[in-house]
C-alpha positions as CSV (number, residue, x, y, z in Angstrom):
1,M,4.4,-2.5,-13.7
2,K,0.9,-3.0,-15.0
3,R,-2.6,-1.8,-14.4
4,L,-5.5,-4.3,-14.0
5,R,-9.1,-3.1,-14.2
6,V,-11.9,-5.6,-13.5
7,S,-15.6,-4.9,-13.6
8,Y,-17.5,-7.4,-11.4
9,T,-21.2,-8.2,-11.8
10,G,-23.4,-10.1,-9.4
11,T,-24.2,-9.7,-5.7
12,V,-21.1,-7.5,-5.3
13,Q,-22.2,-4.2,-4.0
14,G,-22.1,-5.1,-0.4
15,V,-19.5,-3.5,1.9
16,G,-18.0,-6.9,2.4
17,F,-17.0,-7.3,-1.2
18,R,-15.2,-4.0,-1.3
19,Y,-13.4,-4.4,2.0
20,T,-12.4,-8.0,1.2
21,A,-10.9,-6.6,-2.0
22,V,-9.0,-4.0,0.0
23,R,-7.7,-6.5,2.4
24,L,-6.6,-8.9,-0.3
25,A,-4.9,-6.1,-2.3
26,Q,-3.0,-4.9,0.7
27,D,-2.0,-8.5,1.5
28,V,-0.4,-9.0,-2.0
29,G,1.1,-5.5,-2.0
30,V,-0.6,-3.7,-4.9
31,T,-2.1,-0.2,-5.1
32,G,-5.4,1.1,-6.5
33,R,-9.0,1.3,-5.6
34,V,-12.3,-0.5,-5.6
35,G,-15.8,1.0,-5.7
36,N,-19.5,0.5,-6.5
37,L,-20.7,1.8,-9.8
38,P,-24.2,3.3,-10.2
39,D,-25.3,0.4,-12.5
40,G,-24.7,-2.3,-9.9
41,R,-21.2,-3.4,-10.9
42,V,-18.1,-3.0,-8.8
43,D,-15.0,-1.5,-10.5
44,L,-11.5,-2.6,-9.3
45,L,-8.4,-0.8,-10.5
46,A,-5.1,-2.1,-9.3
47,E,-1.4,-1.5,-10.1
48,G,1.7,-3.5,-9.5
49,E,3.7,-6.4,-10.8
50,E,1.7,-8.6,-13.2
51,A,2.1,-11.7,-11.0
52,L,0.8,-9.8,-7.9
53,L,-2.2,-8.5,-9.9
54,I,-3.0,-12.1,-11.1
55,A,-2.7,-13.2,-7.5
56,L,-5.1,-10.5,-6.4
57,Q,-7.7,-11.4,-9.0
58,S,-7.4,-15.1,-8.1
59,A,-7.7,-14.4,-4.4
60,I,-10.8,-12.3,-4.9
61,E,-12.5,-14.9,-7.0
62,K,-11.5,-17.7,-4.6
63,E,-12.9,-15.8,-1.6
64,M,-15.8,-13.9,-3.2
65,G,-16.5,-16.0,-6.3
66,H,-20.0,-17.1,-5.1
67,H,-21.1,-13.4,-5.4
68,I,-19.6,-12.9,-8.9
69,T,-21.7,-13.8,-12.0
70,E,-19.6,-12.0,-14.6
71,R,-16.3,-10.2,-14.8
72,T,-14.7,-8.1,-17.5
73,T,-10.9,-7.6,-17.4
74,W,-8.7,-5.0,-19.0
75,W,-4.9,-4.7,-18.9
76,E,-3.2,-1.4,-19.3
77,A,0.1,0.3,-18.6
78,A,0.5,1.5,-15.0
79,T,0.3,5.2,-14.3
80,G,1.7,5.3,-10.7
81,E,-1.2,7.4,-9.5
82,F,-1.9,5.4,-6.3
83,N,-0.1,5.3,-3.0
84,D,-2.2,2.6,-1.4
85,F,-5.3,0.5,-2.0
86,T,-8.6,2.1,-0.9
87,V,-12.4,2.1,-1.3
88,A,-13.5,4.7,-3.8
89,F,-16.8,6.5,-3.8
90,F,-18.0,7.4,-7.2
């Protein structure tokens, strides 16, 4: 199990971006959260098998790539703190 954190920049703070991320994460079967940050970025934190996390990132960029101008990605060890994938409010 791994943890993927992605910071997205662009026209990403609309509700459609977050709920698309939730739908895609649920489709691939990973847990975590996605939410808007005060500085205009969107923070995605997901846990699961590495192949599923890569599939999630690819699906988001395929479906929402026209909104993304930059992304920063970090890989970490999973903590198991999530039970599902939801929208977070920071």
